[in-house]
C-alpha positions in Angstrom: 0.0 0.0 0.0 1.2 3.5 -0.8 0.1 4.8 2.6 2.3 2.3 4.4 5.3 3.2 2.2 4.7 6.9 3.0 4.5 6.0 6.7 7.9 4.3 6.6 9.3 7.6 5.2 7.7 9.5 8.1 9.2 7.1 10.6 12.6 7.3 8.9 12.5 11.1 8.8 11.6 11.1 12.5 14.3 8.7 13.4 16.9 10.7 11.5 15.8 13.9 13.2 15.0 15.7 10.0 13.5 19.1 10.1 10.0 19.4 11.4 8.7 20.9 8.1 9.8 17.8 6.2 8.3 15.4 8.7 5.0 17.4 8.7 4.8 17.3 4.9 5.5 13.6 4.8 2.9 12.9 7.6 0.3 15.0 5.9 0.8 13.0 2.7 0.6 9.7 4.6 -2.6 10.9 6.3 -4.1 11.7 2.8 -3.2 8.3 1.5 -4.7 6.6 4.6 -7.8 8.7 4.2 -8.1 7.7 0.5 -7.6 4.0 1.4 -10.3 4.3 4.1 -12.8 5.7 1.6 -12.0 3.1 -1.0 -12.3 0.2 1.5 -15.6 1.3 3.1 -17.8 -0.3 0.5 -15.9 -3.6 0.1 -17.7 -6.5 1.7 -14.9 -9.1 1.4 -12.4 -7.3 3.6 -11.8 -8.3 7.2 -13.7 -6.2 9.7 -10.4 -5.0 11.3 -9.2 -3.2 8.2 -11.4 0.0 8.6 -10.5 0.7 12.2 -6.8 0.2 11.4 -7.0 2.6 8.5 -8.9 5.1 10.6 -6.3 4.9 13.4 -3.4 5.3 11.0 -5.1 8.3 9.3 -5.7 9.9 12.7 -2.1 9.1 13.8 -0.5 10.7 10.7 -2.7 13.8 11.0 -1.7 14.1 14.7 2.0 13.7 13.8 1.7 16.4 11.1 0.1 18.8 13.6 2.7 18.1 16.3 5.6 18.8 13.9 3.8 21.9 12.5 3.5 23.2 16.0 7.2 22.6 16.7 7.9 24.5 13.5 5.7 27.4 14.6 7.5 27.4 18.0 10.8 27.7 16.2 9.5 30.7 14.2 8.2 32.2 17.5 4.6 32.1 16.2 3.2 31.0 19.5 -0.5 31.6 18.6 -0.1 29.2 15.7 1.7 26.7 17.9 -1.1 26.7 20.5 -3.7 26.4 17.7 -2.0 23.4 16.2 -1.6 21.7 19.6 -5.3 22.3 20.2 -6.0 20.4 17.0 -3.4 17.7 18.0 -4.9 17.0 21.4 -8.4 15.8 20.3 -6.8 13.7 17.5 -4.8 11.9 20.1 -7.9 11.3 22.2 -9.7 9.9 19.2 -6.7 7.7 18.4 -6.6 6.3 21.9 -10.3 5.5 21.8 -9.9 3.8 18.4 -6.9 1.7 19.5 -8.4 0.7 22.8 -11.8 -0.3 21.6 -11.5 -1.6 18.0 -8.1 -2.3 16.7 -6.5 -4.6 19.2 -8.3 -7.8 20.3 -8.8 -8.3 24.0 -6.7 -11.1 25.5 
């Protein structure tokens, strides 16, 4: 999947401590790819039921990653209002992500 390949680039860029602007752009693109995959898989009956929650979680995770790195970039540019606004977008996405992962993605032991 294209979205998974893009996610690998995000992880590599994060591990290599690349600039926040680059990581944010990569994460935004990965989020778009996961969103497209989610839309395309919604109407397929032969897919396992776990696919949609995983795609939703990955989409949300990449959006949150992009917002976090955009807020760090705003902080570096001393645009503190933008930084706060981006963190306010980041926080609910992380709450949604935690709800998705706790309730749907991982099977209970």
